[in-house]
N, C-alpha and C positions, 0 to 999 in steps of 0.2 A: 723324219717324221712328217707325214703329209697332213694328218688330221690330229687335232689335239684339243684340249680344253684350256682356256685362259682362266687363271685363278688369281685373284687379288687378295693380298694379305699384308696389311701395314701394321700389324701388332709389333710394337717396338720391344716388348718384353720377351718374345719368343725367339729361339734360335732358328736359323734357316732350315735345319733338318726337321724341326717340329712343323714349320709352315708347309714344307713339301709333303710331310706325312699327312697333314690335314687335307691337302689337295688330293693326294693319292687315295685317301679313304673316301672322299666325296666322289672321285672319278670311278672308283670301284663300285660304289653303291649306285651311281647313276647309269653307268654303262655296262656293268657286269663283267668287267675285265680289269686286270691289274696293270697299271701303267708301268713302263720300264725306262722312260726317259723324261727328263725335265730340263727345260732351258730357262736360265735366269740371266739377269743383267750382270755383266762382269763386276760392277761396283758393289754388288751384294755379297760377293765372295772376297773377303780380305785375304791377303796372301797367307797370313798365319792360320786362317781357318779353312783354306781351300783343301789342304791335305787331310784335315779332320773330316770334312764333308765327304771327300772322295773315299776315305777309309770306311766311314759309316755307310755310304751308299753302295759300295762295292759288295759288301756282305748282304745287303738288302737286294732289292730287285730294280732299283732306279738308278740310272746313270745320270749324273748332273753335268750339264754343259752350259757354257756361257755364250751369250750372243748380245751384241750391242743393240740389236733391234728390239729386244725385250725391255720394256720400261721397268724402272725400279719398283719393287714390291709386287711385281707381276710374275707369274709362273706359267709357262706353257708346258703342259704335261700331257702325256699320251703314250702311245705304243709306237716303238721304233719300227719304221718300215725301210724302204730303200733309200730315202733321203734323210740326212741329219741336219739340214739347215732350216731355220725358221723362216 
């Protein structure tokens, strides 16, 4: 992804899928396109929840990837292009 939107959500009561969906909804409203990739900090995905997140996101339209360059509680969301590194 070469261009995306940085989203911050520190709501401690919501699951990561809910946070990503909020960001995706805002992205769609603002840019008129559905995002299909989201980068998060690796610490935001615990080992036991990573499979759950990937399962939910695979039947949706957003692929979730981790990157240590993304700060905790931040989401870099956008449309996947030729590059997949933030």
